[in-house]
N, C-alpha and C positions, 0 to 999 in steps of 0.2 A: 504494500500500500504506500502511496506517495506521502512523504512527510509533509506536515502542515506548518506553515509559517505562523507562529502563534505569539506575536509580540503583544504586550499589553500589561495593564495594571489591574489585578483582579480584586478590586474593592468596589464593586457595583452594588447598589441597593437591590435586594431581592424583590422581585415582583412575580406573584404567582401566575402561572400560565393559564390561559382560558381553555377549559376542556374541549376536545374535538367536537362533541355533540351539544355544546352549550347553545341555547338555553333550555334544551329538553328534547333531545332526539335529532335525527338527521334532518327531517323536513323542517322542524322549527329552526334549526341552525341555518339551513339553506334560505328560508324565508327571511329570517332576521337580517342576515348579512347581505342578502340581495337588496333589501330595502335600504340598509345602511349605505351600500355602495352607490345606489342610484341617488339617494339624498346627498351623499358626500360629493359626488361628481357635479351635480347640478348646483349645489351651494358654492362649491369651490370655483366653478366656472363663473358664476355671477360675481363672486368676490374678485376673481382674477381680472374680469373685464373692468370692474371699477378701479382696481389697483393700477392696472395698466394705463387706463385713460387719465386717471388722476395723477399717477406718477409721471407719465410722459408730459403732462401739462406743466408740472412743476419743473421738470428737467429742461423744458423748452421755454421757460419763462412765460407761461400762460396759465390760466386758471383750471382748465379742464371742466368736466361736468360739475355744476354746483347749483342747479336750479330745481331739479326734480328730487324732492325729498331733502332732508337735512344733509348738507354737505354733498348733495348729488347722489346719495346712496341708492335712490330708487331709479337711477338712470338705466341700469340693465333691465329692470322690470318694464320701464317705458319702451325700451328698444324691442323687447320681446313682444309686447302688445302691438307695437307698430308693425312688426314683421308679420304677425298673425293676421292682421287686417289687410295686408297687401294681396293683390291679385296673383293667382298662380298661372303663369304663362308657360306654355309648352310649344316649342317649334312644330310647325305643321308636319314636317318630314322626320321628326324625331321618333325614336323607338319608345313608345309611351311607357311600356312596362319596365324596361331597363332604366329609362329616365327617372321613373318613380322609385325603383329599388336602389339606385346608386347611393343616395344619402344614407339609407338604412344600412347598407353593406359597409359603408365607410364609418358609420358611428358605432355599430355593434362591437367591433374589435377594441375601440378605445374604451368602452365600458367594461368589456370582458377582462382587460388587463388587470383591473383592480381585484379580481377574484383571488389572486395569489399574493397580493401585497399586504403584509401584516400591519395592523394598527396597534397591536400589542402582542406579546408573546402568545401565540395561538389564536389571536383575534383576527381571523381572516376566513374567507369563504371556503378555501381549499388549500391545505398545506401540502402541496405537491413536492415530492422529492426531486422532481425535475422542473421546479418552478421557473427557473431562468430560461430553460428551453421553451416552456410554454409562452413566456413573455416574447421571446424572439419570433416564435412561430405565429402567434396571434397578431402581433403588431404588423406583420407583413400582409395580412389579409386586407387591411384598409386600402392597400394599393389597388386591389381589384375594384373597389368602389370608385376610386378616382378614375381608373381607366374606363369603367362603365359609364361614368358621367360624361367623359369626353367623347366616347364612341356614340352614345345614345343621343347626343345633342344635335347631330347632323350639322355640325359646324367644324370646318377644317381647323380653325384656330383653336377651338376647344380641344380637338383631338391632339393637335400638336402640343398644347399646354399639358394635357394629360400624359402624353408620351415623355415629355421633358421631366415631369414630376416623377414618373415611374423610374426613369433613368437615374435621377438623383437619389431616390430611395434605395435602389439596388446598389448604387455605388457606395453610398455612405453606410449601408448595412455592414459592410466588411470591417472597416475600422471600429464601428460600434461594437460588433460582436467580439472582436479581438480585445477590446478594452474590458469587456465583461469577463473574458477568460482569465485575465489577470486576477480579478477579484475571486473567481472560483478557485484558482490555484491556492490563494492564501487561505480562504475559508475552508476549503476541502469539502464543499457541499454545493449542490445545485438548488437547494431549498432556500427561498428568500428569508424564511423565518430563521433558519440555521445561520444564514449569512449575517443577519442582524445580531444574533446571539454571539457570534464569533468576534464581533467588533468591540473588544474591551477598550480599544481606541479606534476612532473612525478610520476607515480604510483610505480616506482621502489623504491621510498623512503618510500611508505606506504606498499609495498609488496616485500621487498627484498628477503624473502624466496620463494615467488611465482616466482619471476624472476629467482632465482637459479634453482628451480625445472623445470621451462619451458625451460630454456637454456639447462640443462643437458638432459632432455627427448627429446627435439627437436633435439639435436645433435645425440642422439642415434637412433632416427627414420630415419634420413637421412644419417646414416652411416658415420658421421664425427668422426674423431679420438677424444678420444681413443676408440671409438666404431666401427671403420671401419674394421670389421672382414673379409669382402670380400677380402681385400687387405693384410691380415695378412701373414707374412712370414711363420707362423706355419701351415697355411692351405694348403690342397692339391692343390686346384685350386682357381681361382679368385672368384667363386660364381656363381650366377644365369646367369651372362652374359659371361660365359666362351666360349660358342659357337658362340659369336657374333663378327663380324669384320666390317671394313669399316664404312659406314655411320650409320648403325644400332647400332654399338658400340658407335659411336659419339653421338647418341641420348641419350643413357644411361649416357654417360659422361656429356651431357648437362643437363639431369635430375638432376644429383647429385649437380651441381652448381646452377641450377634454384631453387631447393628445399632449398639450403643453403641461397640464397638470399631471398626466400619466408619466411623462418623462421626468418631471420634478420629483414625483413619488418614487420612481425607480432609482434616481440619483440619490435621494434621501436614504433609500433602503440599502443600496450597494456601497455608498461612500461616506455617508454622514451618520451612520449608526442607527438609522431608522427611528423607532420609537424610544430608544434608550436615552436617558438623561436624568439628572438629579431633580428632586423636589416636585416638579410638575407631573401631572398624570401622563402616561405614555402616549395616549392619543393626541394630547395637546402638544407634546414635543414633536410628534410626527407632522401635525398640521403646520406648526411653526416653521419647521425645516422645509416643508414643501413650499410654503409661501415665500420663504427666503430664497430658494432656488428660482422660483418663478420671477421674483423681483430682479434677480440677476439677469434673467432673460430680457426683462423690460429694459434694464440698464444697457445691455448690449444693443438692443434695438434702437435706443435713443442715441447711442454713442457712435456705432460703426456704420460706415456707408454700405449701401447695397452693392453686391457684386454681380457680374454678368454670368450667363449660363456657362460659357466656356471656362471662366474662372472658377465657377462652382465645381465643375467636373475635375478641373486640374487640382483643386485643393484636396479633393477626396483621394485621387490616385497618386499624386506626386508628393503630397505632404502628410496627410493623416494616416494613410495606409502604411507607408514605411515606418513612421513613428510608432504605430500600433504593433508592428512586428518586432521592432526593437524593444518596446516596452514589455512585450510578452516574453522575449528571450531573457531580459534582465530579471523579470519576476520569477521565471523558472529557475534561474541561477540562485536567486535569494532563497527560494523555497527549498531547493536541494541542498543548500549550504547548511540548513538547520542551525541558524544563529541562536545563541543563548537567549532564553525568555526572561531577560532582566531589564530594568529601567535604563541603565547606561547604553546597552546595545540597542534598545528601542529608539532612544534619542539619536544615536549614531545613524541608524537606518533611515530615520525621518530626514535628517540632514542630507544624507547621501541621495535619497530619492528626489528631494527638492532640487538638489544640485544637478542631478541628471535631467530633470524637467527643464531647468533654465538653460543648460548647455545645449541639449538637443533641440529645443525650440529655436534658440538663437542661431546655432550653426546650420540647422536644416532650413531655416527661413532664408538664409543667404543662398544656400545651395538650391532651394526651391525656386527663387527668382531667376537663377541662372538656367534652370531647366525650362523656364517659360511659364509665366503667370497667365495662362490662356493665350489667345492669339493677340497680336499687336496691331492695333488700328492706327492708321496714319490719317 
């Protein structure tokens, strides 16, 4: 059996695990956590919309929403009502059935991801021993919904936008998965619940490069800025959802934020210790960390300029993928070395890993621009 890298300080407050059949048998467990997941996702999406609009307003020296409700808190509710009242328009030559199913197919995987994400020790819908493989597999299904939307719209620009989106997802899936493998090597488990329990110290300290790769690739897969090419001013149309309006467009809008919350929840689980933390209840620690990661996404959206499609693809294949392979090799060496599980060695490894992050990103950035940052326009 492969040795496990187990750095950490074992002085955590004991929190009893939730029984697998809580609150009273399989079906009650399934019903309770299904309702919790749906309520959690919808509530977090509304909160994320408000935080993004309000946060971007402050960062861009403007007010943001401040009219609907106290401090503009009811603005997401007003937006939802407005979208529900809009007319549902479908192109004459569109495939009506596929056009209707596409938003559902895109949204369902974003909701299903939360089935294996723990809110506390054992507090999750299904504690799969291959939970991280489930995450990788289910997250890819939303690509089908995106392509369905572009194909069914009977609009060549929508189809091209869908194909570009699928190409980006396929490209960035590789560095994203390789970043996850580093965490799996350290934790010695594919279960998300076991990965959280293994984090006596957050894995972001042992895998800073893996965190950087996962964050960048995750933002690219869900079209967060600076990778949000569907909303780019330089593009002809909005992308695969150009021919969508009303509630079906709202579904795609919901998918965008649900996927952002899902990526933030996965990052929290893999790199930030999940629900673990002192004093506060576990679920509150989890929610706080998720919103902190989402705020970082908002921060990057407000700060970084949007890139072109050729630059997007070059970043995946020429920059993130080589760094992901190097990070995997370094992690494997550290795991096989079986360093002593003591505080001085833990601090040494944290310093070493952050040094590797800084050196690799700096050196490979220079080499990356020599390889070619996409095509050069004159």
